[in-house]
Structure formats: structure tokens, C-alpha cells
N, C-alpha and C positions, 0 to 999 in steps of 0.2 A: 844151657846158659845154668850160669852160674848164678847158687842164691845165697844171697849174705846172710848167715843167722848171729844169736845173739853171743854167741860162741867162737866165733870168728873175732868179733869187734873188741870181746875178752883174750884172745889168744893173739891179738895187737898192740896188745899191754898201754891203749889208748885211757885216755883219764874217764872214766866209764861215769862220773858225776856229768860233766860237759855233756855227755851222748845227746840228752833228752834236750837242752834246750838247741843243738844243736841241729837237731832233726825237726824242731818247731819255725828256725832260722828259715829252712830249708821249705818247711810244707810237707816231709814226712810225716805219717802216725808212726808216732812212738813206741805204742800198744798192737800195733801189729807187725813192726819187724818184732817183737818180743816174742808174740805168739808163732811171726809164719817166716818170717825174712824180709830178706826181699829182692830181687832181680839186680844182679848189679848195676846193670844196667842205669838204673834208678838211681841208683850211688854216684854210678859216674858221671850222670851229667851232671851233676852238678860243679862238676870242673874242682870240687875240692881235692889236696896232692891226699891230708888225711884218708877220706874216703879209699882212693885208688889203694894204698898201705892198703886197708881190712880187704879190700875186693881181692886183691892181690895172698893176701891168707887164706880166703875163700877160694880160690882158684889151687890154689896148694894142696887145700886138703883135698877136693873134689878131686885131683890128679892123683890120690894116695890113696880112694876110697873106690871101691870095687864094684861096680858098675850089678846089675839082677842077671849079669851071666858068669858073676866072675874074674871079668878084664879089669884092670885097672886101669888108672885114666884115660 
């Protein structure tokens, strides 16, 4: 399961100032996102194309990161 973080939002190069109001419009907690990230499913449920863009960045990041056994993707 992919967890989207603030680093993924930054990597997507979306407007950072617009993120907080976007979270509020969708009933999502900005502070929780900053602290812990959110599961991709939660963001995908908004149906927002920009959310899907950030999810794709997070999935790519996770595919490049080694797991606990040192294996990639």
C-alpha cells in the first residue's frame, strides 16, 4: 500500500500554497498529512487528477526504494 508524503507533493511540483485549501475542500487533515502522510487510496477517492499525479510520484518513489530485505520494488 502506497503512502503519499509531503515529499511526494513537493516532487510533483504542484502549487504548495493551494494544497492546504485543497485538503480542506476534500475533508482531509493537512496536519496529519504533514506528519504521517496519507494512504494513496484516500487521495485517489477524491477523483482529482492532481491527486492521481502525486500518487504516481509516490508509487515511483516506492518502486525505487529497497524494502526491509534490500530488494527493490
